[in-house]
C-alpha positions in Angstrom: 47.2 54.5 -30.4 45.9 54.1 -26.8 42.4 53.3 -28.0 43.9 50.7 -30.3 45.8 49.0 -27.5 42.6 49.0 -25.4 40.7 47.4 -28.3 43.4 44.7 -28.7 43.3 44.0 -25.0 39.6 43.4 -25.0 39.8 41.2 -28.1 42.4 39.1 -26.4 40.3 38.8 -23.3 37.3 37.6 -25.4 39.5 35.1 -27.2 40.8 33.7 -23.9 37.3 33.4 -22.6 36.2 31.5 -25.7 39.3 29.3 -25.8 40.5 28.8 -22.2 44.1 28.0 -21.6 44.6 24.6 -20.1 46.7 25.0 -16.9 48.4 21.8 -15.7 48.2 21.5 -12.0 51.3 20.7 -10.1 51.5 17.3 -8.4 52.4 17.9 -4.8 53.0 14.7 -2.8 51.7 14.8 0.8 54.0 15.0 3.8 53.6 11.9 6.0 55.3 11.0 9.2 55.3 7.2 8.9 58.9 5.8 8.6 57.8 3.5 5.7 54.9 3.8 3.2 53.9 3.1 -0.3 50.9 3.9 -2.6 50.3 1.8 -5.7 47.6 1.2 -8.3 46.3 -2.3 -7.5 45.9 -3.4 -11.1 49.2 -2.3 -12.7 51.3 -2.2 -9.5 52.6 1.3 -10.6 54.1 3.1 -7.6 52.5 6.6 -7.0 54.4 7.3 -3.8 57.0 5.5 -1.8 59.1 6.1 1.3 61.6 3.5 2.5 59.3 0.9 0.9 61.8 -2.0 1.0 62.8 -1.7 4.6 62.2 -4.9 6.6 59.9 -4.2 9.5 57.6 -6.0 11.8 54.1 -6.1 10.4 51.9 -7.3 13.3 48.3 -8.2 12.2 49.0 -7.2 8.6 50.2 -10.8 8.6 46.6 -11.9 8.3 46.4 -10.6 4.8 48.4 -13.6 3.7 46.2 -15.9 5.8 43.1 -14.5 4.2 44.7 -14.7 0.7 45.4 -18.4 1.0 41.9 -18.9 2.3 40.5 -17.1 -0.7 42.6 -19.3 -3.0 41.2 -22.5 -1.3 37.7 -21.2 -1.6 38.1 -20.3 -5.3 39.5 -23.7 -6.2 36.8 -25.6 -4.2 39.4 -27.1 -1.9 37.6 -25.4 1.0 34.1 -24.2 1.5 32.7 -21.4 3.6 30.5 -23.9 5.5 33.4 -26.2 6.4 33.6 -26.6 10.2 36.8 -25.8 12.0 37.5 -27.2 15.5 39.4 -24.6 17.6 42.5 -26.1 19.1 43.8 -25.4 22.6 46.8 -23.5 21.1 44.5 -21.3 18.9 42.3 -20.5 21.9 45.3 -19.5 23.9 46.3 -16.7 21.5 46.6 -13.3 23.2 46.1 -9.8 21.8 43.0 -9.1 19.6 40.8 -12.2 19.8 37.2 -13.5 19.5 37.6 -15.3 22.8 37.1 -18.7 21.2 37.1 -21.7 23.4 39.2 -24.8 22.9 37.0 -27.5 21.3 34.3 -25.2 19.9 33.5 -25.5 16.3 33.2 -22.5 13.9 32.7 -22.2 10.2 35.3 -20.9 7.8 32.9 -18.0 7.1 32.7 -17.0 10.7 36.5 -17.2 11.2 37.0 -15.0 8.1 34.7 -12.3 9.6 36.6 -12.6 12.9 39.9 -12.2 11.2 39.0 -9.3 8.8 36.8 -7.3 11.3 38.0 -8.0 14.8 41.6 -9.1 13.8 41.1 -12.2 15.9 44.4 -14.0 16.6 42.6 -17.0 17.8 40.4 -17.1 14.6 43.5 -16.7 12.3 45.4 -19.4 14.1 42.4 -21.8 14.0 41.9 -21.2 10.3 45.6 -21.6 9.6 45.8 -24.9 11.4 42.8 -26.1 9.4 44.4 -25.1 6.1 47.7 -26.7 7.2 46.0 -30.1 7.7 46.0 -29.6 11.5 49.6 -28.2 11.6 50.5 -24.6 12.0 54.0 -25.4 10.8 52.7 -26.8 7.6 50.7 -23.6 7.0 53.8 -21.5 7.6 55.5 -23.3 4.8 52.5 -22.5 2.6 52.6 -18.8 3.6 56.3 -18.5 2.9 56.1 -20.4 -0.4 53.3 -18.0 -1.5 55.4 -15.0 -0.6 58.2 -16.3 -2.8 55.8 -17.0 -5.6 54.6 -13.4 -5.4 58.2 -12.0 -5.4 58.0 -10.8 -1.8 61.8 -10.8 -1.3 61.8 -8.9 2.0 59.2 -11.0 3.8 59.3 -14.0 6.2 56.3 -15.4 8.2 56.8 -17.0 11.6 53.1 -17.2 12.5 49.7 -16.7 10.9 48.4 -13.8 13.0 51.3 -11.4 13.6 52.1 -12.0 17.3 55.6 -13.3 16.6 58.4 -10.8 17.1 61.3 -13.0 15.9 62.1 -13.7 12.3 58.7 -12.2 11.3 58.9 -9.3 9.0 57.9 -7.7 5.7 58.2 -4.4 3.8 55.6 -1.9 2.6 56.2 -2.9 -1.1 55.8 -6.6 -0.3 52.6 -6.0 1.7 51.2 -4.0 -1.2 51.9 -6.9 -3.5 50.1 -9.5 -1.3 47.3 -6.9 -0.7 46.8 -6.6 -4.5 46.7 -10.3 -4.9 44.0 -10.6 -2.1 41.8 -7.9 -3.7 41.5 -10.0 -6.9 38.9 -12.1 -5.1 35.6 -10.3 -5.1 34.4 -12.3 -2.1 37.0 -10.8 0.2 35.1 -7.4 0.2 32.3 -9.0 2.1 34.7 -9.3 5.0 37.2 -6.5 4.8 34.5 -3.8 4.1 32.1 -4.8 6.8 32.0 -2.2 9.7 30.1 -4.3 12.3 28.7 -7.8 12.5 27.1 -9.9 15.2 28.2 -13.5 15.6 27.6 -16.2 18.3 30.6 -17.9 19.8 31.3 -20.5 22.5 30.9 -24.3 22.6 27.1 -23.8 23.1 26.8 -20.9 20.6 25.4 -18.8 23.5 27.8 -15.8 23.6 26.8 -13.0 21.3 29.7 -10.9 20.1 29.4 -7.6 18.1 32.5 -7.3 16.0 33.7 -3.8 15.0 36.2 -3.3 12.3 39.6 -2.0 13.5 40.0 0.0 10.2 38.3 3.3 11.2 38.7 4.7 7.7 35.8 2.4 6.6 33.3 4.3 8.7 35.0 7.7 8.2 35.0 7.7 4.3 32.7 6.4 1.6 35.6 5.2 -0.7 38.0 3.4 1.6 36.8 -0.2 2.0 39.6 -2.3 3.5 42.0 -4.0 4.2 43.8 -4.6 7.5 45.2 -2.9 10.5 48.1 -4.0 12.7 49.6 -3.1 16.0 52.3 -4.5 18.3 55.0 -3.0 20.5 57.6 -4.1 17.9 55.6 -3.1 14.8 53.9 0.0 16.2 50.8 1.0 14.2 50.5 -0.4 10.7 47.8 -0.4 8.0 47.1 -1.7 4.5 44.2 0.4 3.1 42.4 0.3 -0.2 40.1 2.6 -2.0 38.2 2.6 -5.3 37.7 5.6 -7.6 36.1 5.0 -10.9 38.0 2.1 -12.6 41.0 2.7 -10.4 41.8 0.9 -7.1 44.6 2.1 -4.9 46.5 0.4 -2.1 48.3 2.3 0.6 50.6 0.7 3.1 51.7 2.4 6.3 54.3 0.8 8.6 55.8 1.7 12.0 53.6 4.7 12.7 53.9 6.1 16.3 50.2 6.4 16.9 46.9 5.1 15.5 45.3 8.4 14.4 48.4 9.5 12.5 48.4 6.1 10.8 44.9 6.7 9.5 45.6 10.3 8.6 48.7 9.4 6.6 46.9 6.6 4.7 43.9 8.9 3.9 46.3 11.7 2.7 48.1 9.4 0.4 44.9 7.9 -1.0 43.4 11.3 -1.5 46.5 12.4 -3.3 46.2 9.3 -5.6 42.6 10.0 -6.4 43.3 13.7 -7.1 46.1 13.0 -9.5 45.4 9.7 -11.2 42.6 7.8 -12.8 42.2 4.3 -14.4 40.7 3.3 -17.7 39.9 -0.1 -19.2 40.8 -0.1 -22.9 39.2 -3.5 -23.2 37.4 -5.7 -20.6 37.3 -9.5 -20.6 34.3 -10.6 -22.7 34.2 -7.4 -24.8 33.5 -7.9 -28.5 36.4 -6.4 -30.4 35.8 -7.7 -34.0 34.4 -10.3 -36.3 35.7 -13.0 -38.5 34.0 -15.0 -41.3 33.3 -18.7 -40.7 33.3 -20.8 -43.8 30.7 -23.5 -44.2 29.0 -22.5 -40.9 25.4 -21.9 -39.9 26.4 -18.4 -38.6 28.5 -17.2 -41.5 30.6 -15.2 -39.1 31.4 -15.0 -35.4 32.3 -12.3 -32.9 35.8 -12.2 -31.4 35.9 -11.5 -27.7 38.8 -10.4 -25.4 40.0 -13.1 -23.0 41.5 -10.6 -20.6 41.3 -7.0 -19.4 43.6 -4.3 -20.7 43.8 -1.5 -18.1 45.9 1.6 -18.0 46.7 4.2 -15.2 46.6 7.8 -16.3 48.0 10.9 -14.6 45.5 13.7 -14.4 48.3 16.3 -14.5 49.8 15.0 -17.8 48.5 14.5 -21.3 46.3 11.4 -21.7 47.9 8.2 -22.8 47.0 7.3 -26.3 46.7 3.8 -27.7 46.1 1.8 -30.9 44.5 -1.6 -31.3 45.2 -4.3 -33.9 43.6 -7.7 -34.4 46.0 -10.3 -35.5 44.8 -13.7 -36.7 46.7 -16.5 -38.4 44.0 -16.7 -41.1 41.5 -14.3 -42.4 38.7 -16.8 -41.9 37.7 -19.8 -39.7 36.3 -23.1 -40.8 33.3 -24.7 -39.2 32.8 -26.4 -36.9 33.9 -24.0 -34.2 33.4 -24.0 -30.4 32.8 -21.1 -28.1 36.1 -20.2 -26.4 38.3 -21.5 -29.3 41.4 -19.4 -29.8 41.1 -17.2 -32.8 44.0 -14.7 -32.6 45.3 -11.9 -30.5 44.5 -8.3 -29.8 47.6 -6.1 -29.8 47.3 -2.8 -27.9 50.1 -0.3 -28.2 50.1 2.4 -25.5 52.0 5.7 -26.0 53.9 5.1 -22.8 55.7 2.2 -24.5 53.7 -0.6 -23.0 52.4 -3.3 -25.4 49.6 -5.7 -24.4 48.8 -8.9 -26.4 45.7 -10.7 -25.2 44.0 -13.8 -26.7 40.9 -13.4 -28.8 38.3 -16.1 -28.4 35.3 -17.3 -30.5 32.1 -16.0 -28.9 29.6 -18.6 -30.3 29.8 -22.2 -31.3 28.7 -23.1 -34.9 28.3 -26.5 -36.5 29.2 -27.1 -40.1 26.3 -26.2 -42.4 24.1 -29.1 -43.4 23.5 -30.0 -47.1 19.9 -29.0 -46.7 20.7 -25.5 -45.5 23.5 -25.2 -48.1 21.1 -26.0 -51.0 18.5 -23.7 -49.5 20.9 -20.8 -49.5 21.9 -21.5 -53.1 18.2 -21.6 -54.1 17.4 -18.4 -52.3 20.4 -16.7 -54.0 19.1 -17.6 -57.5 15.6 -16.7 -56.7 16.5 -13.1 -55.8 
């Protein structure tokens, strides 16, 4: 009997070795000291961690995220160009705190000011660019900032200046900051600025003063995966940070507010981002431009055309849970199209059902244009058919 039990034991050990048991790791959230914080997936805005995320707090230079966001919008639309020249006003030059030490009357490009804002956190650069975008008026730009906040659903935010020096009626929340940070990161060009560690620029009316800018976000130099976004400090706000990191298809945003010291601010942000990377991953089910199917085109030179997705479909997955499953269905109003067709014509929708209950419906577009078939080609095809 004893030998039989020993034999069974060794058989079980061999079976376990061949078919390992999948052990699900426990998700342990890090302990952080910041009074307010949030960690989100940038693409889905799913919250992975939060602590007093809706508390209204001073935000110091985190303010400049909104200033840069509006600048990116203007650049994208063509309303503003990187080479545009900005004359620094006396008021902008008088800003205290972090600054480029710009002189009143000197002229800098939008590109230079963006580097000064993103790397050195220059209050003078931010104010000069804000006045430029406000048509020469900082008050006009504040209206633009607050309107944009409302548009993004930032219900716990009010801007009283464009750089973060204001300490009256100037506040936001960790959740709101994560929202505007996510919006900023939609612009690929912004990474040229927020991920740069050092840069040399000339300043002064005569362009004769060389400044070496060093990014205030130390995590950029301390890690290979954290590549932005913006630090902040004031006596009212204490130490703040909005940080972002990329891991595979996933991009995370972590916001830390009201930290007591700088090093703890960075440590808390890194701990939360590392937690997110260890426990979550992102996956594109479909990317914009992907071919997802075909459809016949009657009386066309092509005979059929590819259907491409007009938008991305991205999901966030927990590494400690079963993978999300999904199904895809192409829905068209007709089984065929009729020539002529143009590239980009609407041709239906792609419906994606995810096991978590989310349903995505994205437009499907015609990939290639096709003219109506000529009579010559039509008869040629008929002739070739009978000659087979």
